[in-house]
Every structure is written in C-alpha cells, then in structure tokens.
N, C-alpha and C positions, 0 to 999 in steps of 0.2 A: 378377458382379463378380469379379474376382480379387484376391489378396491386398491388403492394404491397401498403400497408397504410404507411405513413410517421410516423417515430417512434415518439411520445411525448417525450419532452424534459425532461431528468431526472437529478436532481443535485446529482453529485456522493458523496459530503459531507453530504448532508441531508438524502441519503439513506444508508449510512454508520451507522449515528447517529440512525436511525430508528431500524437497523438491531441490533445495540448493546442494543437500550432499550427492544426490544421484548426478545432478549437472556437474559438480567438482570430479566426481570419479570419472564421468565421460570425458572430461576436459583432460585429466591426466592420461586415458589411454589412447584416445584418437580424436585429434582436433576437428575432423570431418564430422565424427559422431556427435561430437559437443555441440558443434553449429547447428546440426540437425536437430537435437534436441531442445536447444534453445529457441529454434525456431517455432517446433512442435508446441512448445509451453506457450510462446507468445500468441500462437494461433489458438490454440484453446482458451487462452485468457481473453482474446478479441472476441470469439464466440461466445463465451459466457458472458462476458460483460453486456455485449449487445442484447444478449437474451434478458439479462437483469433489466437493463435500461428499457427494453421493450414492455417487459413486466409491468414496470413503474408506469410507463407512459400510458399502457392500456387500462391500469387500474384508476389512473388519474380521469381517464377519457370516459370510463363506464358509466352507463346509467346506475342509478342505485338497485343492489339486487340482481346486475347483469355481469357483474364483474367476470364470473366463471365462462361463461359463453364467449365473452371477448377474448380471454384467453386461449381457449381450446382452439377457436377461430383463427388464431395468428400462427402462420407457417413456422416462424422461428420457436415461440415458445411450444406450441405442439410437438416439433422436432425435438427439443429439450426434454420435454415430459415423457415422450416414447423411449427416447434415448436412455432413461433412468428408470423405464418401467414403473413412471409415476402417473401416467395419462390415466383419468379415471373413465375413459370411454372403452368400450371392449373394440375389439378389431372390426368388426362387420359395421359398427357405428362410425368408426374412424374411416373407412373406405367409404362410406357413405356421404361424409363430410367433404371428403377430398374430390369426390365425383360433383358434390353439389357445387364445388368451387369452379368447376368447368363445365357447367350445365348446359352451355351453347352447343356442346357436342352430343348432347342427349344419348349419355351411356347407361346402361343397365346392367347390373352384375349378373351373370349367367353362373359362374362358378369360382372357387378358390381352391386350388391344390396346394394344401399344407406342406406336402414334401417337398415339391419342387419351387413353391412361392409362386406360382403363376396364377394371376387372376385372368379370367376370361370374362369379357364384357361384350356386350352386343350394342351395335351403334344404329340407331334408326336414321335410315335416310331422309332426308328433308325434300319432300316434293316428289319422291320417286324417280328423280331423274337417274339414277343408278349410278352418280360419279362420287358416291361418299368420300368423305375425308378421312379415311382410317388411319393414314400414317399422322395427320396432324392430331386427331382425336388420340392416338396411342400415345403420342408425345405428351400432351397436355394431361392424360391421365398419370401416366409416368411421373411426370414433374410433381403433380399435385399429391401422389400418393408417397413419395420420398419423403415429405414433410409427415404427413398424417398416418401412414401407415407403411414403414420401410421394411415389414416383413413380406410386403409384394415386391418381388425382386425382378418378375417379368409381367408384361400385359399383353394379352392377346385380344385384339379387337376383332369380332366378326360383323359384318352388316347385314341388318335384316331388312327385307323389302319394307318400303313404306307402305305397301297394302295394294290391292288391285288398282290397275289404271281406271280413272274415270273416263265413262263413255259419255261423251257430250251428244243430248239428244234435244234437238231443236223442234220448233214446229215447222212443219211443212206448207208449201203453199195451200192455199185454200182449195177445195174440189170445185172444179168448174160447175157453172150452173146455178152454185148456191149464193147468195147474196143478200 
C-alpha cells in the first residue's frame, strides 16, 4: 500500500440530510427495512464514535513524538484506517504487527496468496513435545489479522519441529582400579 490518499471533503450537514432522506424513503416502503436501516446507521455511528473516542484517548496518552505508533498499534483505530484505505503501513508490515500481538504463539509468515487471501504461517513447537497448539495459534492469528490485515481471509498454520531431540550424555562410572 502506498501513502494514504487525502480524504475528499464531506459536508456534514449535507450528509446528515442525505441519511435522513434515505431513511424516510425506506420508512415509506417497508417498515422492516426502515428499522434495519436505522439499526445499521446506529451501529455505524457507535463504531465510528468509539473509534474517534479511542483516537482522542490514544493521542492524549501518547508520549511526545510517538502518537502515530500508538494509533497504529490499536486494533480499533487500525481497523478504521484499513477500512478506509488510510493505513500508512503496507500489508506485510500490518501482518507482522498483527502477529507480533500474538507472539506467544511463535508464528512466522511462510506465504500469502493474494488471490485466495490465505496466509500460511509456520508455528515453532515449544520444547519439541509434538503437541503444538495449531488451533489456538490459528484462532489468535485470525483474530489479530482481522483488525490489522482484513485482506487475509484464511489462515493456515503449519507446525515446524522444534529441532532434533537432545540426547542426554552423562558421565559414566569411573573405571575400576583408578583413583
């Protein structure tokens, strides 16, 4: 993704009137559709209101010079930026940021298939026990990626062995006759 594009100017008053007109038209045709449209508008208003409140909170709490990092690291703000193609980080950086938020699963990117939206990850087994937590790693990755990289629509986690088993070599008994 390249640098964010400038948002086109929006007249708040005109937009409000347009929303009211559409809701009035729906109310005149089908009461169930009108109720669904009003619920949709309320849900979107709640979502954007929460996002704006979060932006203000993060900006007020950010150390000087670190505001952008605070904003980009927040799931709600990041999802709003991605939704509107305003996120300044490219897809690979956002994927890395998402996986960093679930680092306890030790996931590495293997491949991303743009056509299918499938991200293939490798999970390193901890301790070589062979009991990898593929399902929980996949779910944790999927949840984090939904906010930071929604273009990832499927996650495939493959488990890589932790490495060769260690062979314990101890000292044997002292040879007889030596002391």
